[in-house]
N, C-alpha and C positions, 0 to 999 in steps of 0.2 A: 504493499499499500504506500502511495506517495503522498506525504504530508507536507503542506506549506504553512509556515508560520507567518501570520501577519500581525505586525506591531507598530507602535508609533506613540508618541507622547500624547497626553490628555489633550482633547480638542483637535487632534490631527485629521480626523475623518476616517478612522479604521472602519466604523460601522458602515459608512457610505460605500466603501470599497467592498466589504463583505456582502452587502446587500446586492450590489451589482454582480458579484460572482455567483450568489445564490440564483439570481435571475438566469444565469447560464447553466443552471442545474448542478451546481457544485454544493456539496454538503459543508456547512460550517459549524464547527464546534466552538462556541464562544466562552471563553474562560470567565468572563464577567457574569454571564448567565449562570454558568456552573457555580460560581462563587456565591450567588444569591440562592441557588437551589440547595446547597449544603447547609444553609442556616435558615431554612424556611421554618415557620412555626411547627413545633413538635419534633424537630430533629435534635439528636443528642448534642450536636455542636452548639445550637442555640442555647440549650440548657446550660452547657458549660460556660459559654460566654456570660449568661445572666448570673451564674454563681460567682464568676471571677470579677466581673465589673459592676454587678449590682443591677437592681430592677430599672434604674434610670435609662439603661440602654435598650429597654423593650418598649415599644410604642403601644398605644391603646388597643391596637388590633392583635397584640401578642407577637408581632413580628419585630425584626431588629430595627432599632432607631439608628440608621447608618450615620447621620450627621453627628449625633451624640458620640457614638463610638469613634468616628473619624477624629473628632475634636480631642478625644482622650489619647488615642494612639499616636497621633501626629506630634503631640508634644511630649511623648514619653517613649523613648527607644525600647526600654525593657518591656513595656506593655505591648508595643507593636511586635516585638519578637515573640512574646507569649502567644499573641493571636495568630501570627504567621505559622508558628510551630503546630498549633491546633489545626488551622485551616488548609495549609498548603498540601499535606498528604491526602486529605479528603478531596480536595479539588483535583489533584493529579489523578487519583483513582477513578474519579467520575469522568474526567477528560479521557483517560485511556479506554474506558468503557464505551463512551460515545464515539471515539475515533474507530474502535474496532467494529462498530455497527454501521459504518459509512460504506456506500457502494457507489459513489460518484468517481469519475476518472482520476481525480485527485481530491484530497480533503483539506480544508483550511482549519487551522487552529488559530483563532483570533485571540490575542492576549496582550493586554497593555504591559504585563510583567513578564513577557516571553523571555527577555534577556536577563531580567533581574532574578528569575527563579531557574530551576533546572528544566523548565518546559522547553527551552530551545533544543534540548537533547532528543525531544520527540519528533522533531521536524527535519525534512530533507533540504528544504530551501527557506530562506527568511526574506520576507518582503517588509520593508519599512515604509510606512506612510509618513511623509515628512512635510512639515510646515514650519515657518518661523516661529519663534517664541511669542512674538507680538500677536500673531494670528491665534496661537494656542490660548493665550490669555483672553483675547477678545471673544472667541467662540465659546470658551468654557464659562465665562462670566455670563454670557447671554443664555446659554443652555441650562446651566445649573444654579443660576442666581447666586453665584459665589463672589466674594470680594476678590480684588486682584491679588491681595496678600495670600488668600487661601489657595488660589490657583498657582501662585509662585511657589508656595510650600509643596504642593503636589508635584509640580515640575521638578523641584529640587530633589524630591525623594525618588524620582525616576532616573534612569540612566540618562546621561547627557545626549543631546542630539548628535553630537560628533561620534560618541561611542556606538549609538544605534546605527548610524550610517556605516561605520566601519564593519559592523557585524552583518550587513545586508548583502544578499545576492542580487535583489532588485530593490530600486527606490522609486516610489511614486510621489511626486511633488504635488501636493494638494492645495496650493496657494491660489490657483485659478478657479473658475466656476465648475459647475456640475457637468457641463457638456464636455469640457476638456478632460475632466476626470473620467467620464464614461469611456472616452477614446483610449485613454491610458490603460484603464482596467481591461478593456477588450483585447488590447495588445498583449498585456500581461497574461491574460487567460490563455491566449493562443500559445504563448511561450511555455506556460506551465503545462498545457496539454502535451506539448513536445517533450518536456522534461519527464513527465510521467511515463511516457512510452519508452524512454531510453533504457 
């Protein structure tokens, strides 16, 4: 099975790229979605998080209050490490399961932390969706209603733009509009189909 990792900093447009590939019949395993699934109400992981951080990280519906948890772990490296030690193995296990069930010509693993975790070991090629930091901040503030300081803290916690680019087999620059992105993704798709046959 040929697996393509797609990553990029926050606000780079990874989702737009993966949606376009899905329209071409490619299966996408999204690490962000998996990360939400492993802490859904009733899961053992959510219970452990509540026991560790207290009831304030649980919202009124019994789900995870992500903003509250994010605020705690971003300011405290030890707490972030505890959370990662709990969640990363669960996320990896579920990703492997979903990848094994894929039947498209190649499969995409979309992950913002592809290079920060050992997830990059699961893929054959790495695609980086790249934008300037200015665009990242602008898009993320609009999308998530975060302050520019919050967005900068998230960017600082991820690999640098330069490090991501150095790890890439393919780079998609997403500073232009959707039409340009569509063309780039279709070209990439053709290239990946060839890679998958090799």
